C-alpha positions as CSV (number, residue, x, y, z in Angstrom):
1,M,-163.9,55.2,140.6
2,L,-165.8,57.2,143.3
3,R,-164.4,60.7,144.1
4,V,-165.0,63.5,146.5
5,V,-164.9,66.9,145.3
6,C,-162.4,69.4,147.0
7,Q,-160.8,72.6,146.3
8,A,-157.3,73.2,145.2
9,V,-156.0,76.3,147.0
10,R,-152.4,76.5,146.8
11,W,-149.2,75.2,145.1
12,L,-146.6,74.1,147.5
13,D,-144.2,73.1,144.8
14,D,-144.8,73.7,141.1
15,E,-141.9,71.4,139.9
16,F,-143.3,68.3,138.0
17,P,-145.4,66.7,139.1
18,G,-146.2,69.6,141.6
19,T,-147.5,69.4,145.1
20,L,-150.9,70.9,146.1
21,E,-152.8,72.0,149.2
22,V,-156.4,70.9,148.6
23,R,-159.3,71.7,151.0
24,L,-162.0,69.2,151.8
25,T,-165.1,70.7,153.5
26,D,-167.1,67.9,155.2
27,A,-170.8,67.6,156.0
28,H,-170.4,69.6,159.2
29,G,-168.6,72.4,157.5
30,T,-165.1,71.5,159.0
31,V,-162.4,72.3,156.4
32,W,-159.6,69.6,156.0
33,S,-156.3,70.2,154.5
34,L,-154.8,67.5,152.2
35,V,-151.5,67.7,150.6
36,D,-150.2,65.5,147.8
37,K,-148.9,65.5,144.2
38,A,-151.1,67.1,141.5
39,P,-151.9,63.9,139.5
40,V,-153.6,62.6,142.7
41,F,-156.3,65.2,142.4
42,I,-157.6,63.8,139.0
43,D,-157.5,66.9,136.9
44,P,-155.1,66.7,133.9
45,S,-155.5,70.3,133.2
46,L,-154.2,71.3,136.6
47,T,-151.1,73.3,136.2
48,P,-149.3,76.0,138.2
49,E,-150.7,78.5,135.5
50,V,-154.3,77.7,136.7
51,V,-155.9,80.3,138.8
52,L,-156.6,79.0,142.3
53,P,-159.0,78.1,144.0
54,V,-160.3,75.4,141.6
55,D,-162.4,72.4,142.1
56,V,-160.6,69.1,141.9
57,E,-161.5,65.5,143.0
58,V,-159.9,62.9,145.3
59,A,-160.5,59.2,144.8
60,C,-162.2,57.6,147.8
61,E,-164.2,54.6,149.0
62,V,-167.4,54.5,150.9
63,V,-167.2,53.4,154.6
64,R,-170.7,54.2,155.7
65,V,-174.0,55.6,154.4
66,D,-175.9,57.6,156.9
67,G,-179.1,59.0,155.1
68,E,-178.0,62.0,153.3
69,S,-174.3,61.8,154.4
70,V,-171.7,59.3,153.5
71,T,-168.3,58.6,155.4
72,V,-165.6,58.1,152.8
73,S,-162.0,57.1,153.1
74,T,-159.3,58.7,150.9
75,A,-156.8,56.1,152.0
76,R,-157.2,54.0,149.0
77,P,-156.2,54.1,146.3
78,W,-153.7,56.8,146.8
79,G,-153.1,57.1,150.4
80,V,-154.3,60.6,150.8
81,A,-154.8,61.9,154.4
82,T,-154.5,65.1,156.4
83,A,-151.0,66.0,158.0
84,D,-152.4,64.3,161.2
85,G,-153.3,61.1,159.4
86,F,-157.1,61.5,159.1
87,D,-158.5,59.9,156.0
88,E,-162.2,59.2,156.9
89,F,-164.6,62.1,156.1
90,R,-168.3,62.6,156.4
91,V,-169.6,64.4,153.2
92,T,-172.9,64.9,151.6
93,L,-174.0,62.7,148.7
94,H,-173.8,65.9,146.4
95,Q,-169.9,66.0,147.2
96,L,-169.6,62.7,145.4
97,V,-168.7,62.0,141.8
98,D,-168.8,58.5,140.4
99,G,-166.6,58.2,137.4
100,A,-167.1,54.5,136.8
101,T,-167.5,53.2,133.4
102,D,-170.2,50.6,132.5
103,D,-167.5,47.9,132.9
104,E,-166.4,49.1,136.5
105,V,-168.1,48.7,139.8
106,T,-167.2,51.3,142.5
107,V,-167.3,49.3,145.7
108,V,-166.0,48.8,149.2
109,S,-166.1,45.2,150.1
110,G,-169.0,44.5,152.3
111,R,-170.3,48.0,152.3
112,R,-173.0,49.9,150.5
113,D,-172.5,52.0,147.2
114,P,-174.5,55.3,147.7
115,S,-174.8,55.9,143.9
116,R,-176.9,52.6,143.9
117,G,-179.1,53.6,146.9
118,A,-178.8,52.6,150.6
119,E,-180.8,49.5,150.3
120,E,-178.9,47.7,147.5
121,P,-175.9,45.8,148.5
122,V,-172.5,46.5,146.8
123,A,-171.1,43.8,144.6
124,E,-167.6,42.7,145.1
125,A,-165.0,43.9,142.5
């Protein structure tokens, strides 16, 4: 699963499973606020006792590859978006983490996977 690195900055509710505010800084330096349940941010050690800010990851899909930047959508698989409904963000390749195992293929149908290079088509999952 492809993920984009963000920063957890504030607990909004620390009752299980907990609700966090996470900030995603895009390739242009714009900071976006994402709010969701703690498990969505893919860090099992994330508890209210953890000193914030701390890096976390949000699952995403590649929408477009533009040289050294990539437009990703956080809409799938968990429906993560800003309060205004934005779920597509242009990020740098360095902000992406690919957690796929050898048996998985991280893809967006008909799009290209940046971890495999801009010239190689993405396989359907």
